[in-house]
Backbone as JSON Lines, residues from 0, in Angstrom:
{"i":0,"aa":"S","n":[12.11,18.0,-154.04],"ca":[12.82,18.18,-153.52],"c":[13.35,17.59,-152.28]}
{"i":1,"aa":"S","n":[14.38,17.65,-151.96],"ca":[14.78,16.44,-150.92],"c":[15.94,18.26,-149.62]}
{"i":2,"aa":"Q","n":[16.16,19.69,-150.53],"ca":[16.67,20.23,-150.05],"c":[15.96,21.49,-148.98]}
{"i":3,"aa":"V","n":[16.02,21.43,-148.27],"ca":[15.81,22.31,-146.89],"c":[15.72,23.59,-146.8]}
{"i":4,"aa":"F","n":[15.78,24.57,-147.42],"ca":[15.45,25.79,-147.29],"c":[14.33,27.19,-145.99]}
{"i":5,"aa":"L","n":[15.51,28.24,-145.29],"ca":[15.25,28.68,-144.58],"c":[15.15,30.41,-145.11]}
{"i":6,"aa":"R","n":[13.39,30.38,-144.04],"ca":[13.32,31.68,-144.58],"c":[12.08,32.79,-143.74]}
{"i":7,"aa":"G","n":[12.68,33.72,-144.33],"ca":[11.36,34.58,-143.2],"c":[12.24,34.57,-141.58]}
{"i":8,"aa":"C","n":[14.01,34.65,-141.71],"ca":[13.96,34.18,-139.69],"c":[14.52,35.33,-139.99]}
{"i":9,"aa":"T","n":[14.77,35.54,-138.22],"ca":[15.79,37.22,-138.02],"c":[16.49,36.43,-137.06]}
{"i":10,"aa":"A","n":[18.44,37.58,-137.13],"ca":[19.12,36.09,-135.57],"c":[19.4,37.4,-134.85]}
{"i":11,"aa":"L","n":[18.63,36.57,-134.07],"ca":[18.75,36.67,-132.69],"c":[19.58,36.71,-131.37]}
{"i":12,"aa":"E","n":[20.2,37.22,-130.61],"ca":[21.42,37.0,-129.9],"c":[20.12,36.35,-128.49]}
{"i":13,"aa":"P","n":[21.06,35.88,-128.76],"ca":[20.81,34.35,-126.88],"c":[20.04,35.17,-126.2]}
{"i":14,"aa":"E","n":[21.35,36.26,-125.19],"ca":[19.98,37.19,-124.08],"c":[18.32,37.64,-124.98]}
{"i":15,"aa":"Q","n":[19.02,37.63,-126.01],"ca":[17.39,38.04,-125.71],"c":[15.93,37.06,-126.93]}
{"i":16,"aa":"V","n":[16.49,35.63,-126.59],"ca":[16.4,35.05,-126.34],"c":[15.95,34.25,-124.85]}
{"i":17,"aa":"L","n":[17.15,33.85,-124.46],"ca":[17.07,33.85,-122.83],"c":[15.47,34.48,-121.92]}
{"i":18,"aa":"L","n":[15.86,36.23,-122.65],"ca":[14.71,37.15,-122.11],"c":[13.49,36.28,-122.55]}
{"i":19,"aa":"F","n":[13.29,36.35,-123.63],"ca":[11.5,35.98,-124.81],"c":[11.39,34.75,-125.14]}
{"i":20,"aa":"G","n":[12.54,33.8,-125.1],"ca":[11.96,32.59,-125.85],"c":[11.21,32.32,-124.68]}
{"i":21,"aa":"G","n":[10.47,30.64,-125.59],"ca":[9.82,29.7,-124.88],"c":[9.66,29.5,-123.22]}
{"i":22,"aa":"Y","n":[8.59,29.35,-122.88],"ca":[7.73,28.72,-121.96],"c":[8.12,28.39,-120.31]}
{"i":23,"aa":"G","n":[8.57,27.03,-120.29],"ca":[9.32,26.97,-119.11],"c":[11.42,27.1,-119.63]}
{"i":24,"aa":"L","n":[11.63,27.83,-118.6],"ca":[12.86,27.14,-118.34],"c":[13.79,27.33,-117.67]}
{"i":25,"aa":"E","n":[14.92,25.9,-116.69],"ca":[15.11,25.04,-116.43],"c":[16.41,25.51,-116.24]}
{"i":26,"aa":"T","n":[17.04,25.1,-114.74],"ca":[18.16,25.86,-115.05],"c":[19.1,24.75,-114.25]}
{"i":27,"aa":"S","n":[19.81,23.94,-114.96],"ca":[20.55,23.1,-114.99],"c":[22.02,23.39,-115.31]}
{"i":28,"aa":"E","n":[23.45,22.46,-114.03],"ca":[24.73,22.15,-114.45],"c":[25.02,21.39,-115.27]}
{"i":29,"aa":"S","n":[25.97,22.48,-115.84],"ca":[26.27,21.41,-117.64],"c":[28.13,20.51,-117.05]}
{"i":30,"aa":"H","n":[27.89,19.51,-117.14],"ca":[29.05,18.82,-116.42],"c":[30.33,18.76,-117.48]}
{"i":31,"aa":"E","n":[30.49,18.87,-118.57],"ca":[31.42,19.34,-119.34],"c":[32.13,20.82,-118.45]}
{"i":32,"aa":"S","n":[31.31,21.95,-118.19],"ca":[32.22,23.21,-117.63],"c":[32.13,23.06,-116.66]}
{"i":33,"aa":"G","n":[31.56,22.9,-115.61],"ca":[30.54,22.69,-114.46],"c":[30.37,24.4,-114.4]}
{"i":34,"aa":"R","n":[29.41,25.1,-115.29],"ca":[29.73,26.15,-115.77],"c":[27.91,25.61,-115.19]}
{"i":35,"aa":"S","n":[26.24,26.49,-114.63],"ca":[25.55,26.43,-114.85],"c":[24.72,27.02,-115.99]}
{"i":36,"aa":"R","n":[23.83,26.39,-116.92],"ca":[23.63,26.98,-118.12],"c":[21.65,26.79,-117.3]}
{"i":37,"aa":"R","n":[20.58,27.28,-118.57],"ca":[19.92,27.99,-118.88],"c":[19.28,26.58,-120.04]}
{"i":38,"aa":"V","n":[18.53,26.07,-119.91],"ca":[17.86,24.92,-120.89],"c":[15.64,25.5,-121.19]}
{"i":39,"aa":"L","n":[15.65,26.17,-121.96],"ca":[13.62,26.37,-121.95],"c":[13.1,25.06,-123.48]}
{"i":40,"aa":"D","n":[12.29,25.17,-122.72],"ca":[10.92,23.74,-123.55],"c":[12.03,22.44,-123.98]}
{"i":41,"aa":"D","n":[13.2,22.57,-123.02],"ca":[13.71,21.14,-122.64],"c":[14.91,21.13,-124.02]}
{"i":42,"aa":"W","n":[15.17,22.68,-124.29],"ca":[15.61,21.52,-125.81],"c":[16.71,22.93,-126.7]}
{"i":43,"aa":"I","n":[17.03,23.97,-125.76],"ca":[17.62,25.17,-126.84],"c":[17.79,25.32,-124.87]}
{"i":44,"aa":"T","n":[20.23,25.5,-125.3],"ca":[20.58,25.24,-124.51],"c":[21.29,26.65,-124.59]}
{"i":45,"aa":"I","n":[21.76,27.39,-122.94],"ca":[21.98,28.5,-123.45],"c":[22.8,28.89,-121.96]}
{"i":46,"aa":"E","n":[24.18,28.81,-122.14],"ca":[25.73,28.26,-121.85],"c":[26.44,30.16,-121.81]}
{"i":47,"aa":"G","n":[26.39,30.22,-120.34],"ca":[27.04,31.47,-120.15],"c":[28.52,31.85,-120.11]}
{"i":48,"aa":"R","n":[29.33,32.9,-120.6],"ca":[30.86,32.59,-119.71],"c":[30.86,33.49,-118.02]}
{"i":49,"aa":"C","n":[29.49,33.79,-117.31],"ca":[29.61,34.2,-116.36],"c":[28.15,33.39,-116.06]}
{"i":50,"aa":"N","n":[28.18,33.09,-114.15],"ca":[27.39,32.62,-113.83],"c":[26.04,33.81,-113.28]}
{"i":51,"aa":"D","n":[26.8,34.53,-113.07],"ca":[26.17,36.51,-112.1],"c":[25.45,36.11,-113.74]}
{"i":52,"aa":"T","n":[25.27,36.81,-114.85],"ca":[24.55,36.76,-116.04],"c":[23.24,35.47,-116.33]}
{"i":53,"aa":"L","n":[23.8,35.51,-116.02],"ca":[22.5,34.06,-116.27],"c":[21.44,34.41,-115.44]}
{"i":54,"aa":"D","n":[21.83,34.66,-114.38],"ca":[21.65,35.06,-113.16],"c":[20.23,36.2,-113.3]}
{"i":55,"aa":"A","n":[21.3,37.01,-113.36],"ca":[20.37,38.2,-113.35],"c":[19.99,37.75,-115.0]}
{"i":56,"aa":"L","n":[20.2,37.41,-115.64],"ca":[19.13,37.45,-116.48],"c":[18.22,36.42,-116.72]}
{"i":57,"aa":"S","n":[17.67,35.04,-116.33],"ca":[16.68,35.01,-114.68],"c":[15.45,35.12,-114.59]}
{"i":58,"aa":"R","n":[15.99,36.16,-113.45],"ca":[15.54,37.55,-113.37],"c":[15.57,38.04,-114.06]}
{"i":59,"aa":"A","n":[15.18,38.79,-115.11],"ca":[14.75,40.05,-115.33],"c":[13.47,38.76,-116.03]}
{"i":60,"aa":"R","n":[14.23,37.87,-116.37],"ca":[13.13,36.98,-117.53],"c":[11.3,37.21,-116.09]}
{"i":61,"aa":"S","n":[11.79,36.58,-115.43],"ca":[10.72,36.62,-113.58],"c":[9.55,38.03,-113.86]}
{"i":62,"aa":"E","n":[10.63,38.25,-114.03],"ca":[10.25,39.71,-113.7],"c":[9.14,40.64,-114.75]}
{"i":63,"aa":"I","n":[10.49,39.97,-116.02],"ca":[8.96,39.97,-116.81],"c":[7.53,40.01,-117.21]}
{"i":64,"aa":"D","n":[7.58,38.4,-117.19],"ca":[6.66,38.08,-117.49],"c":[5.19,38.27,-115.8]}
{"i":65,"aa":"V","n":[6.0,38.87,-115.33],"ca":[5.38,39.31,-113.95],"c":[4.97,40.77,-114.85]}
{"i":66,"aa":"A","n":[5.6,41.5,-115.21],"ca":[5.02,42.33,-115.48],"c":[3.85,42.49,-116.64]}
{"i":67,"aa":"L","n":[4.83,40.95,-118.25],"ca":[3.09,42.02,-119.18],"c":[1.83,40.99,-117.36]}
{"i":68,"aa":"D","n":[1.92,39.46,-116.52],"ca":[1.1,39.47,-116.38],"c":[0.11,40.57,-115.61]}
{"i":69,"aa":"T","n":[0.63,42.27,-115.01],"ca":[0.29,42.83,-114.84],"c":[-0.96,43.14,-115.27]}
{"i":70,"aa":"K","n":[-0.18,43.81,-116.54],"ca":[0.0,44.57,-117.81],"c":[-1.31,43.66,-118.51]}
{"i":71,"aa":"I","n":[-2.13,42.82,-118.66],"ca":[-2.41,41.56,-119.25],"c":[-3.88,42.17,-117.99]}
{"i":72,"aa":"M","n":[-4.14,42.31,-116.89],"ca":[-5.13,41.65,-116.25],"c":[-5.11,43.22,-115.84]}
{"i":73,"aa":"N","n":[-5.07,44.71,-115.81],"ca":[-5.22,45.79,-115.73],"c":[-4.6,46.6,-117.33]}
{"i":74,"aa":"P","n":[-5.28,46.73,-118.73],"ca":[-4.44,47.46,-119.38],"c":[-4.31,48.37,-119.59]}
{"i":75,"aa":"R","n":[-5.48,49.66,-119.24],"ca":[-5.57,51.01,-118.59],"c":[-4.21,51.84,-117.67]}
{"i":76,"aa":"R","n":[-3.92,50.14,-116.95],"ca":[-3.73,51.31,-115.75],"c":[-1.91,50.86,-115.46]}
{"i":77,"aa":"P","n":[-1.51,52.38,-115.45],"ca":[0.28,52.01,-115.47],"c":[0.85,51.5,-114.63]}
{"i":78,"aa":"L","n":[2.12,50.37,-115.14],"ca":[2.4,49.52,-114.41],"c":[3.01,50.61,-113.03]}
{"i":79,"aa":"P","n":[3.47,49.38,-112.1],"ca":[4.43,49.94,-111.48],"c":[5.72,50.18,-111.67]}
{"i":80,"aa":"E","n":[6.29,50.76,-110.43],"ca":[7.09,51.81,-110.85],"c":[8.26,51.13,-110.73]}
{"i":81,"aa":"S","n":[8.94,49.42,-110.33],"ca":[9.22,48.96,-109.94],"c":[9.43,47.81,-111.64]}
{"i":82,"aa":"Q","n":[8.32,47.73,-111.98],"ca":[7.79,46.53,-112.93],"c":[8.84,47.67,-113.99]}
{"i":83,"aa":"Q","n":[7.93,49.12,-113.95],"ca":[8.29,49.32,-114.95],"c":[9.95,50.1,-115.26]}
{"i":84,"aa":"T","n":[10.56,50.08,-113.66],"ca":[11.85,50.47,-114.47],"c":[12.43,49.42,-114.91]}
{"i":85,"aa":"I","n":[11.79,48.24,-114.52],"ca":[13.15,46.31,-115.5],"c":[13.15,47.3,-116.45]}
{"i":86,"aa":"I","n":[11.61,47.28,-117.02],"ca":[11.03,47.0,-118.05],"c":[11.53,48.03,-118.99]}
{"i":87,"aa":"D","n":[12.28,49.52,-118.47],"ca":[12.99,50.56,-119.39],"c":[14.63,49.49,-119.65]}
{"i":88,"aa":"A","n":[14.76,49.62,-117.93],"ca":[16.24,48.37,-118.37],"c":[16.35,48.14,-118.87]}
{"i":89,"aa":"V","n":[15.19,46.9,-119.76],"ca":[16.74,45.88,-120.52],"c":[15.7,46.37,-122.2]}
{"i":90,"aa":"C","n":[14.65,47.75,-121.94],"ca":[14.84,48.25,-123.61],"c":[15.91,48.58,-123.93]}
{"i":91,"aa":"D","n":[16.65,49.39,-122.98],"ca":[17.83,49.49,-123.22],"c":[18.87,49.5,-123.83]}
{"i":92,"aa":"C","n":[19.61,48.12,-122.88],"ca":[20.36,47.2,-122.95],"c":[20.27,46.52,-124.21]}
{"i":93,"aa":"F","n":[18.92,46.97,-124.73],"ca":[18.72,46.56,-126.35],"c":[19.15,46.96,-126.78]}
{"i":94,"aa":"S","n":[18.58,48.78,-127.11],"ca":[18.89,50.3,-126.88],"c":[21.73,50.11,-127.57]}
{"i":95,"aa":"V","n":[21.69,49.63,-126.72],"ca":[23.38,49.73,-126.34],"c":[23.39,48.76,-127.62]}
{"i":96,"aa":"I","n":[22.94,47.54,-127.61],"ca":[24.01,46.09,-128.42],"c":[23.38,46.62,-129.93]}
{"i":97,"aa":"D","n":[21.82,46.96,-129.99],"ca":[21.46,47.28,-131.45],"c":[22.55,48.27,-131.75]}
{"i":98,"aa":"G","n":[22.05,49.07,-131.0],"ca":[23.25,51.07,-131.97],"c":[24.69,50.79,-132.45]}
{"i":99,"aa":"D","n":[25.66,49.33,-131.33],"ca":[26.99,49.03,-131.24],"c":[26.53,47.67,-132.23]}
{"i":100,"aa":"D","n":[25.82,47.48,-133.18],"ca":[26.57,46.45,-134.02],"c":[27.23,47.26,-134.88]}
{"i":101,"aa":"A","n":[28.2,46.33,-135.22],"ca":[29.0,47.09,-136.87],"c":[28.03,46.85,-138.09]}
{"i":102,"aa":"G","n":[28.31,47.83,-139.03],"ca":[27.62,48.26,-140.09],"c":[26.16,48.76,-139.7]}
{"i":103,"aa":"Y","n":[26.15,49.16,-138.59],"ca":[24.3,49.62,-138.04],"c":[23.83,51.23,-138.72]}
{"i":104,"aa":"D","n":[23.75,50.87,-139.68],"ca":[23.26,52.32,-140.34],"c":[22.13,53.0,-139.41]}
{"i":105,"aa":"S","n":[21.7,54.24,-138.21],"ca":[20.47,54.05,-137.85],"c":[19.16,54.86,-139.0]}
{"i":106,"aa":"N","n":[20.03,55.22,-139.88],"ca":[19.0,55.96,-141.49],"c":[17.4,54.5,-141.68]}
{"i":107,"aa":"S","n":[18.58,53.86,-142.09],"ca":[18.28,52.27,-142.63],"c":[17.26,51.64,-141.9]}
{"i":108,"aa":"D","n":[16.46,50.34,-142.16],"ca":[15.63,49.25,-141.81],"c":[17.03,48.41,-141.11]}
{"i":109,"aa":"Y","n":[18.03,48.12,-142.31],"ca":[18.62,47.48,-142.71],"c":[21.2,47.38,-141.64]}
{"i":110,"aa":"Y","n":[20.81,45.97,-141.9],"ca":[22.59,46.98,-142.01],"c":[23.19,45.85,-143.4]}
């Protein structure tokens, strides 16, 4: 068959892709809008309405990478407070996003 089927997929917010997706993150200037954008792995483009938001998410991604490296090197030792604060803040942001979604039932795993 020449049809393509997409199965077993999860919808992701652009913020989630920017924070956790891909390996390489580059900053580039969008010629059409004059805004900066982020490119993951040379093919996933994320452009936001606010450059400050993209900068904050990019810095958070870097901090998450450092925290993961720290935890991998010392799995039994707790993260330093500054790194734990960033991890907690990112988790809190996604809790708010998930809880505000229309149709979300906190007693169910499904929308």
